[in-house]
N, C-alpha and C positions, 0 to 999 in steps of 0.2 A: 166306868158307866156305859158309856156310848160302843166299847168295846163290846160288853158283855151284851147288850142289847141288838146288836147286829151279829154275835154267834145264838143267839136266841133263836133271832129270825131266819138264820139259816137254817135250823134245826127245824123247824116250822115247815119251811118249804121244802127240807128233805123228805119228811113225813108224806107231807101234801104228794110229792113226789112218787114213794113207792105204791101210792093208790089209787092212782090214774093209768091209762097209758100215753105215757108220758117218753119226752125226745130228749136229748142233749145230744151239744156239739160245740161247735167251733167256730167264728166268726172272725174276718180284721179289716179295714178298713183305717178311712181317714179323709182328711183332703187338706192339700198340700195351699191352697188358697184360702182357708180359712182359720179358725183358732186352734183346730183339733189334726195335731200333725200325725199322729197315730193312736190304734185304737186295738185293742184282742181282746176277747171277751169268750166265756164258755157260757152259752146262754142254754138256758132250760124251760122247753114248750111242757103246761102243764092245760090239758085241754079242763074249762067248765061244764060246757055244752058243745053243740053242734058249731057256733058262732063266735063265743067268746074262750079266750084260754088266758091262761098268766103265766107270763115268760119273766120270769128274773133272770142276772147276769150277773157272774162275780168278771170286771175288767180291769185293765190296764190302761190307762188313757192318757199321751202325753199332750198338753196343750201351752196353746202360746199366748206371753200376755204381754202387749206393751206399757198396758199403764203400769205395770209392778217398778219400770224403769224408774218413776218418780220416788221412787223411798229409795233410790239408790246414789251414791258419792258422783255429783255431777261431774266431778272433776276426770272419769272416766269416760269414755264413752261409749257406753252401752248403747245397743243397737234393739234387742230382743232378750227377752226372758221367757225359757220354760219349767213345766211347772209336770212332774209325774204325777198320777193318783193310781191307786184301789179303790175300786171305783161298785157300789151296788146299786144298779137300778132297778124296780120289779114295776114292770109295766103291764098294762091291761091291754089285751091286743082281739081286735075285732077280722075276722074274716068272712071273704064274699067267694065263693069257692065254685069254678066252673072246670067241670070235669078234670085231670090231675093239674091244672094252676089253682093258684088261689091269692086274691089281694086281701094287703091287710092295713090295718091302721094302727098305732099305739102311743098310749099315752101315758106317763106313769112318773114318779119319784125316783128320787136317783140321791145317794148319799157316799161321799166322797173324803179318803182320807189320804194328805199328803206323802208321798214315800220321799222323796227329793227336789230340791229347786236347782237351776242352774241362771245365771245371765253372761248375754254374749256382747263383747267387747272389740275396738278395735285399739292394740297399740305396735306404734312403730311400721303402717302398714300392715301387721297382720291380726288376725282373728283370733280370739282367744275365750274359753272359757270358765266364767268363775263358779264354781258350786255354792250355793247359799245355804243357810241357816233359816230357816222359818221367823224364828225369831228376832233373827239379825235384819230379815228384809222388813219385818215390821206386817210380815202375812198371815193371815189365820190360817191353820192347816187343815180343817176340815172345809168342806163343802157341800152345799146343798141346792139341789136345783132339779128342774124338769124337763121332762123331756117328749119326744112326741115327732112323729114320722108317720112312711106311706113305702109299702114295697109289696113285692111278690115273689111267690113259692110255688117249686114246683116238686111234685110228689113224683118220687120214681119206686122202680119195685122193690118189696121186701120195707115197705114203710121209711124210706129216703127221702130226704128234703134237701134239695137247693134252695136259697133265699137272698135275697136281694133288698134294702132298706134305704133310705136315706130319710134323716132324721137330725135332729135340730136340740140343742139342750140351751136351757135358759138360767142361768143361774141365780140364784134367791140369796144368795149370802155376802153381805158387803164382806169381803176381803180382805182390808185395810185394816190392820189391828194402828198405825201410825194416826195419832191424837189430830184434828184437820184436816188428812191427807181426803184429797179427793175419794170418791166409791170408786172400788174395783169390783168388776162382777165375772165370773166365767159367762163365755157365751161362742157358740158356733156350730157348723154344720159337720154331716160326715158321711159319708156313703159306706156300706157293709155288706161283706159280701160274705155269706159261710153256710154250713152245712147244719143238718138233725140227723140222727140215729137212732131208731127203739130203746127205750130200755129194755123193753118186753115184747117177745113175739106174738103174735096170737096164734093161738094152738087150738085144734080142734079136730073130731073124730067124725072120717065121712058114715053118711048113714045109709 
């Protein structure tokens, strides 16, 4: 049911994209000092008016969570766990235009589906990785949270855009499925660098 709802939302966003002077692009980012190790996304910018735009993204996000270790075998020396997600944020963006530069802020919900999970441990002085099953680790596979952030973008000739943003994610769902276990929530900050290209070129006939 959740997968069908996500597909329906994607169809609606694609329809809105075709009716507006929209842009699509690629972004990469992360923050090694935070719980977001890596993030790659395909953002779409759909203008609503001169100030506001809708910015859905299809993203791959790798997150770190030390709290997951509490559900693991204590005989092993686990020191970290990572989880990779397919993520769909839908962000409302407000822009302040200053010539070819723009400052923007954004806020919106994000739904995530877990692709894989792994735990890191030391054995005989060596670092090793163990692939985890979500049910075996007592971790819920779906996550829901909120994004908020600030950024700046530069408009180039032909409508191309370069942007840099800083974002913070706050998880809303307790990921721990273990009865009586301490609550586990994803959170973390990330820097993102990317570009956007127009889907339709503006054309006109000189008179």
